[in-house]
PDB file as gemmi writes it, atoms N, CA and C in Angstrom:
CRYST1    1.000    1.000    1.000  90.00  90.00  90.00 P 1                      
ATOM      1  N   UNK A   1       2.214  12.828  41.539  1.00  0.00           N  
ATOM      2  CA  UNK A   1       3.275  12.388  40.671  1.00  0.00           C  
ATOM      3  C   UNK A   1       4.207  11.474  41.466  1.00  0.00           C  
ATOM      4  N   UNK A   2       4.556  10.367  40.889  1.00  0.00           N  
ATOM      5  CA  UNK A   2       5.488   9.439  41.523  1.00  0.00           C  
ATOM      6  C   UNK A   2       6.892  10.018  41.490  1.00  0.00           C  
ATOM      7  N   UNK A   3       7.647   9.748  42.544  1.00  0.00           N  
ATOM      8  CA  UNK A   3       9.022  10.227  42.621  1.00  0.00           C  
ATOM      9  C   UNK A   3      10.022   9.090  42.493  1.00  0.00           C  
ATOM     10  N   UNK A   4       9.517   7.896  42.137  1.00  0.00           N  
ATOM     11  CA  UNK A   4      10.401   6.745  41.974  1.00  0.00           C  
ATOM     12  C   UNK A   4       9.806   5.797  40.948  1.00  0.00           C  
ATOM     13  N   UNK A   5      10.680   5.030  40.320  1.00  0.00           N  
ATOM     14  CA  UNK A   5      10.250   4.013  39.365  1.00  0.00           C  
ATOM     15  C   UNK A   5      10.820   2.675  39.791  1.00  0.00           C  
ATOM     16  N   UNK A   6       9.988   1.643  39.741  1.00  0.00           N  
ATOM     17  CA  UNK A   6      10.449   0.294  40.070  1.00  0.00           C  
ATOM     18  C   UNK A   6      10.549  -0.505  38.784  1.00  0.00           C  
ATOM     19  N   UNK A   7      11.654  -1.224  38.632  1.00  0.00           N  
ATOM     20  CA  UNK A   7      11.865  -2.086  37.475  1.00  0.00           C  
ATOM     21  C   UNK A   7      12.485  -3.375  37.993  1.00  0.00           C  
ATOM     22  N   UNK A   8      11.631  -4.350  38.268  1.00  0.00           N  
ATOM     23  CA  UNK A   8      12.128  -5.597  38.839  1.00  0.00           C  
ATOM     24  C   UNK A   8      12.638  -5.354  40.247  1.00  0.00           C  
ATOM     25  N   UNK A   9      13.903  -5.668  40.487  1.00  0.00           N  
ATOM     26  CA  UNK A   9      14.498  -5.504  41.814  1.00  0.00           C  
ATOM     27  C   UNK A   9      15.177  -4.147  41.975  1.00  0.00           C  
ATOM     28  N   UNK A  10      15.039  -3.266  40.971  1.00  0.00           N  
ATOM     29  CA  UNK A  10      15.697  -1.960  41.011  1.00  0.00           C  
ATOM     30  C   UNK A  10      14.669  -0.856  41.189  1.00  0.00           C  
ATOM     31  N   UNK A  11      14.968   0.082  42.093  1.00  0.00           N  
ATOM     32  CA  UNK A  11      14.128   1.263  42.284  1.00  0.00           C  
ATOM     33  C   UNK A  11      14.984   2.483  41.982  1.00  0.00           C  
ATOM     34  N   UNK A  12      14.501   3.333  41.083  1.00  0.00           N  
ATOM     35  CA  UNK A  12      15.210   4.554  40.724  1.00  0.00           C  
ATOM     36  C   UNK A  12      14.442   5.742  41.282  1.00  0.00           C  
ATOM     37  N   UNK A  13      15.111   6.538  42.103  1.00  0.00           N  
ATOM     38  CA  UNK A  13      14.489   7.720  42.698  1.00  0.00           C  
ATOM     39  C   UNK A  13      14.633   8.877  41.727  1.00  0.00           C  
ATOM     40  N   UNK A  14      13.510   9.524  41.420  1.00  0.00           N  
ATOM     41  CA  UNK A  14      13.495  10.606  40.441  1.00  0.00           C  
ATOM     42  C   UNK A  14      13.804  11.968  41.044  1.00  0.00           C  
ATOM     43  N   UNK A  15      13.663  12.092  42.348  1.00  0.00           N  
ATOM     44  CA  UNK A  15      13.831  13.390  42.999  1.00  0.00           C  
ATOM     45  C   UNK A  15      14.743  13.231  44.209  1.00  0.00           C  
ATOM     46  N   UNK A  16      15.662  14.136  44.364  1.00  0.00           N  
ATOM     47  CA  UNK A  16      16.583  14.103  45.495  1.00  0.00           C  
ATOM     48  C   UNK A  16      16.031  15.010  46.596  1.00  0.00           C  
ATOM     49  N   UNK A  17      15.994  14.494  47.817  1.00  0.00           N  
ATOM     50  CA  UNK A  17      15.538  15.274  48.962  1.00  0.00           C  
ATOM     51  C   UNK A  17      16.734  15.712  49.790  1.00  0.00           C  
ATOM     52  N   UNK A  18      16.579  16.830  50.459  1.00  0.00           N  
ATOM     53  CA  UNK A  18      17.635  17.297  51.347  1.00  0.00           C  
ATOM     54  C   UNK A  18      17.722  16.375  52.561  1.00  0.00           C  
ATOM     55  N   UNK A  19      18.921  16.226  53.099  1.00  0.00           N  
ATOM     56  CA  UNK A  19      19.112  15.428  54.310  1.00  0.00           C  
ATOM     57  C   UNK A  19      18.223  15.976  55.414  1.00  0.00           C  
ATOM     58  N   UNK A  20      17.552  15.091  56.119  1.00  0.00           N  
ATOM     59  CA  UNK A  20      16.680  15.500  57.211  1.00  0.00           C  
ATOM     60  C   UNK A  20      15.257  15.818  56.796  1.00  0.00           C  
ATOM     61  N   UNK A  21      14.965  15.736  55.515  1.00  0.00           N  
ATOM     62  CA  UNK A  21      13.612  16.000  55.020  1.00  0.00           C  
ATOM     63  C   UNK A  21      12.651  14.989  55.650  1.00  0.00           C  
ATOM     64  N   UNK A  22      11.551  15.454  56.207  1.00  0.00           N  
ATOM     65  CA  UNK A  22      10.553  14.619  56.883  1.00  0.00           C  
ATOM     66  C   UNK A  22      11.088  13.980  58.167  1.00  0.00           C  
ATOM     67  N   UNK A  23      12.100  14.567  58.780  1.00  0.00           N  
ATOM     68  CA  UNK A  23      12.630  14.073  60.047  1.00  0.00           C  
ATOM     69  C   UNK A  23      12.378  15.143  61.095  1.00  0.00           C  
ATOM     70  N   UNK A  24      11.690  14.766  62.159  1.00  0.00           N  
ATOM     71  CA  UNK A  24      11.401  15.726  63.220  1.00  0.00           C  
ATOM     72  C   UNK A  24      12.581  15.825  64.173  1.00  0.00           C  
ATOM     73  N   UNK A  25      12.891  17.034  64.604  1.00  0.00           N  
ATOM     74  CA  UNK A  25      13.998  17.179  65.547  1.00  0.00           C  
ATOM     75  C   UNK A  25      13.640  16.619  66.921  1.00  0.00           C  
ATOM     76  N   UNK A  26      14.657  16.126  67.627  1.00  0.00           N  
ATOM     77  CA  UNK A  26      14.442  15.614  68.980  1.00  0.00           C  
ATOM     78  C   UNK A  26      13.852  16.715  69.848  1.00  0.00           C  
ATOM     79  N   UNK A  27      12.895  16.354  70.683  1.00  0.00           N  
ATOM     80  CA  UNK A  27      12.288  17.324  71.587  1.00  0.00           C  
ATOM     81  C   UNK A  27      11.113  18.071  70.999  1.00  0.00           C  
ATOM     82  N   UNK A  28      10.734  17.755  69.773  1.00  0.00           N  
ATOM     83  CA  UNK A  28       9.617  18.468  69.160  1.00  0.00           C  
ATOM     84  C   UNK A  28       8.291  18.118  69.832  1.00  0.00           C  
ATOM     85  N   UNK A  29       8.143  16.885  70.284  1.00  0.00           N  
ATOM     86  CA  UNK A  29       6.890  16.455  70.910  1.00  0.00           C  
ATOM     87  C   UNK A  29       6.711  17.065  72.299  1.00  0.00           C  
ATOM     88  N   UNK A  30       7.726  16.956  73.138  1.00  0.00           N  
ATOM     89  CA  UNK A  30       7.688  17.502  74.499  1.00  0.00           C  
ATOM     90  C   UNK A  30       9.080  17.985  74.884  1.00  0.00           C  
ATOM     91  N   UNK A  31       9.113  18.927  75.796  1.00  0.00           N  
ATOM     92  CA  UNK A  31      10.399  19.445  76.273  1.00  0.00           C  
ATOM     93  C   UNK A  31      10.963  18.521  77.348  1.00  0.00           C  
ATOM     94  N   UNK A  32      12.269  18.517  77.495  1.00  0.00           N  
ATOM     95  CA  UNK A  32      12.919  17.717  78.529  1.00  0.00           C  
ATOM     96  C   UNK A  32      12.355  18.098  79.892  1.00  0.00           C  
ATOM     97  N   UNK A  33      11.986  17.089  80.677  1.00  0.00           N  
ATOM     98  CA  UNK A  33      11.459  17.322  82.019  1.00  0.00           C  
ATOM     99  C   UNK A  33       9.968  17.592  82.073  1.00  0.00           C  
ATOM    100  N   UNK A  34       9.323  17.729  80.929  1.00  0.00           N  
ATOM    101  CA  UNK A  34       7.884  17.992  80.901  1.00  0.00           C  
ATOM    102  C   UNK A  34       7.114  16.729  81.282  1.00  0.00           C  
ATOM    103  N   UNK A  35       6.121  16.879  82.149  1.00  0.00           N  
ATOM    104  CA  UNK A  35       5.302  15.745  82.575  1.00  0.00           C  
ATOM    105  C   UNK A  35       4.292  15.419  81.484  1.00  0.00           C  
ATOM    106  N   UNK A  36       4.234  14.149  81.082  1.00  0.00           N  
ATOM    107  CA  UNK A  36       3.293  13.757  80.029  1.00  0.00           C  
ATOM    108  C   UNK A  36       2.146  12.918  80.568  1.00  0.00           C  
ATOM    109  N   UNK A  37       2.312  12.328  81.752  1.00  0.00           N  
ATOM    110  CA  UNK A  37       1.251  11.538  82.368  1.00  0.00           C  
ATOM    111  C   UNK A  37       1.537  11.423  83.856  1.00  0.00           C  
ATOM    112  N   UNK A  38       0.477  11.182  84.605  1.00  0.00           N  
ATOM    113  CA  UNK A  38       0.604  11.002  86.053  1.00  0.00           C  
ATOM    114  C   UNK A  38       0.123   9.611  86.432  1.00  0.00           C  
ATOM    115  N   UNK A  39       0.575   9.140  87.571  1.00  0.00           N  
ATOM    116  CA  UNK A  39       0.103   7.852  88.083  1.00  0.00           C  
ATOM    117  C   UNK A  39      -1.414   7.892  88.172  1.00  0.00           C  
ATOM    118  N   UNK A  40      -2.060   6.870  87.648  1.00  0.00           N  
ATOM    119  CA  UNK A  40      -3.514   6.793  87.689  1.00  0.00           C  
ATOM    120  C   UNK A  40      -4.193   7.315  86.437  1.00  0.00           C  
ATOM    121  N   UNK A  41      -3.456   8.001  85.556  1.00  0.00           N  
ATOM    122  CA  UNK A  41      -4.053   8.476  84.306  1.00  0.00           C  
ATOM    123  C   UNK A  41      -4.482   7.285  83.452  1.00  0.00           C  
ATOM    124  N   UNK A  42      -5.581   7.456  82.737  1.00  0.00           N  
ATOM    125  CA  UNK A  42      -6.021   6.445  81.785  1.00  0.00           C  
ATOM    126  C   UNK A  42      -5.103   6.494  80.572  1.00  0.00           C  
ATOM    127  N   UNK A  43      -4.623   5.323  80.164  1.00  0.00           N  
ATOM    128  CA  UNK A  43      -3.748   5.262  78.993  1.00  0.00           C  
ATOM    129  C   UNK A  43      -4.643   5.173  77.757  1.00  0.00           C  
ATOM    130  N   UNK A  44      -4.816   6.308  77.100  1.00  0.00           N  
ATOM    131  CA  UNK A  44      -5.636   6.408  75.894  1.00  0.00           C  
ATOM    132  C   UNK A  44      -4.756   6.152  74.667  1.00  0.00           C  
ATOM    133  N   UNK A  45      -5.350   5.906  73.509  1.00  0.00           N  
ATOM    134  CA  UNK A  45      -4.526   5.720  72.308  1.00  0.00           C  
ATOM    135  C   UNK A  45      -3.555   6.883  72.041  1.00  0.00           C  
ATOM    136  N   UNK A  46      -3.981   8.154  72.163  1.00  0.00           N  
ATOM    137  CA  UNK A  46      -3.008   9.235  71.940  1.00  0.00           C  
ATOM    138  C   UNK A  46      -1.861   9.214  72.961  1.00  0.00           C  
ATOM    139  N   UNK A  47      -2.163   8.935  74.226  1.00  0.00           N  
ATOM    140  CA  UNK A  47      -1.112   8.870  75.240  1.00  0.00           C  
ATOM    141  C   UNK A  47      -0.187   7.697  74.968  1.00  0.00           C  
ATOM    142  N   UNK A  48      -0.746   6.579  74.574  1.00  0.00           N  
ATOM    143  CA  UNK A  48       0.068   5.410  74.251  1.00  0.00           C  
ATOM    144  C   UNK A  48       1.021   5.721  73.097  1.00  0.00           C  
ATOM    145  N   UNK A  49       0.532   6.418  72.086  1.00  0.00           N  
ATOM    146  CA  UNK A  49       1.382   6.813  70.960  1.00  0.00           C  
ATOM    147  C   UNK A  49       2.501   7.738  71.401  1.00  0.00           C  
ATOM    148  N   UNK A  50       2.185   8.694  72.269  1.00  0.00           N  
ATOM    149  CA  UNK A  50       3.204   9.611  72.770  1.00  0.00           C  
ATOM    150  C   UNK A  50       4.249   8.855  73.579  1.00  0.00           C  
ATOM    151  N   UNK A  51       3.803   7.958  74.447  1.00  0.00           N  
ATOM    152  CA  UNK A  51       4.744   7.176  75.254  1.00  0.00           C  
ATOM    153  C   UNK A  51       5.648   6.326  74.361  1.00  0.00           C  
ATOM    154  N   UNK A  52       5.084   5.756  73.307  1.00  0.00           N  
ATOM    155  CA  UNK A  52       5.890   4.964  72.370  1.00  0.00           C  
ATOM    156  C   UNK A  52       6.909   5.852  71.663  1.00  0.00           C  
ATOM    157  N   UNK A  53       6.487   7.044  71.271  1.00  0.00           N  
ATOM    158  CA  UNK A  53       7.390   7.992  70.618  1.00  0.00           C  
ATOM    159  C   UNK A  53       8.560   8.339  71.521  1.00  0.00           C  
ATOM    160  N   UNK A  54       8.288   8.415  72.822  1.00  0.00           N  
ATOM    161  CA  UNK A  54       9.321   8.772  73.792  1.00  0.00           C  
ATOM    162  C   UNK A  54      10.172   7.580  74.209  1.00  0.00           C  
ATOM    163  N   UNK A  55       9.815   6.387  73.723  1.00  0.00           N  
ATOM    164  CA  UNK A  55      10.597   5.197  74.040  1.00  0.00           C  
ATOM    165  C   UNK A  55      10.232   4.540  75.357  1.00  0.00           C  
ATOM    166  N   UNK A  56       9.080   4.911  75.925  1.00  0.00           N  
ATOM    167  CA  UNK A  56       8.640   4.309  77.188  1.00  0.00           C  
ATOM    168  C   UNK A  56       8.167   2.888  76.904  1.00  0.00           C  
ATOM    169  N   UNK A  57       8.737   1.923  77.603  1.00  0.00           N  
ATOM    170  CA  UNK A  57       8.393   0.519  77.369  1.00  0.00           C  
ATOM    171  C   UNK A  57       7.410  -0.036  78.382  1.00  0.00           C  
ATOM    172  N   UNK A  58       7.347   0.560  79.575  1.00  0.00           N  
ATOM    173  CA  UNK A  58       6.445   0.064  80.621  1.00  0.00           C  
ATOM    174  C   UNK A  58       5.696   1.228  81.246  1.00  0.00           C  
ATOM    175  N   UNK A  59       4.427   0.976  81.568  1.00  0.00           N  
ATOM    176  CA  UNK A  59       3.630   1.984  82.278  1.00  0.00           C  
ATOM    177  C   UNK A  59       2.978   1.348  83.474  1.00  0.00           C  
TER     178      UNK A  59                                                      
END                                                                             
């Protein structure tokens, strides 16, 4: 079931969500100080995604 209707340039939301719905809390992926990769590790797609999630810009 759709939860919104579009009419030209207007979108009407049919259902109200609670604040924070579908928002993950900070630290859910890894704990502060937890090692996620070591020098020499192969950067695989899952590791690259995790590094991006953590805001790592250079490896």
